[in-house]
N, C-alpha and C positions, 0 to 999 in steps of 0.2 A: 502492500501499501503505502502512498505520496498522496501528500498534500501540495498544493492547485493553487493560485490566484488564473481566474479567469481575465478578458484586455475589461472585466467590470468590476472587478478589485473581491469577487466572489466565491469564497473558498472553497475546493473541495476536496476531501478522500476521496481518491479511487484508487481500483482498487480490481483480481483480476477475475469475474465470473466468470460460468460456465453453461449450458442450458441444460434439456438431458437429451439433445443428441448430438451434442458432441460440440460447439464453435461457442468458439472463446470472446466475451468481452470485456469490455472497458466498461468499471460501476461509478461511476461520477455521483457522490452520496452527497451535497448538501452539506458541508461545515460550519461552524465558527459561527451563529445565526446565517447564514446564509436559506433565502424563503422559500428557492426551489424544491425541485421534484427531482428525484432519482435520476440520472439516464442514462443511454449506457447505446456502445460501440463496437460494432460486432469488432476484432483481433483478427490479424491474415495462422496465428500461431494453434500449429496441429496438435497440438501438448500442453497439459497444464505448468510446466517449467518451463520450455517457449513462450508463451503468453507475458508471462512471468518477465522472462527478458526484454520483452518486444516492448511491454511498458517501464519496467526500468533504465531502458536505455533513448525512452519519443524525450526531444529536446521538448521547453515550452513553447515552442511553435507549434509543431506537433499534436504538440495539447490541447492546444488552441482550437487548429484542425478540427481533432480528434472531436472536440466538447465540440466542434459547433456540426458536422456531420453525426451529430446523437441525437436518440431519438429517446420519446419518454418511456421509464421505464415500464412494465405495464406488469 
């Protein structure tokens, strides 16, 4: 998990989640008073280990892009 602040200054905890069909997602969980709802974005990884590594290697700019293309977590 890592803490991330978006371009609007909202804080998120970003972690890896897995769907029952095996896809891995970056889950953006609102943190530190962020009033937004949780969001998710599909990762390219095909294993938990690779998903964790992919998330850990993303730059702040790449996290901005990932959040931009994310969808509400339902």
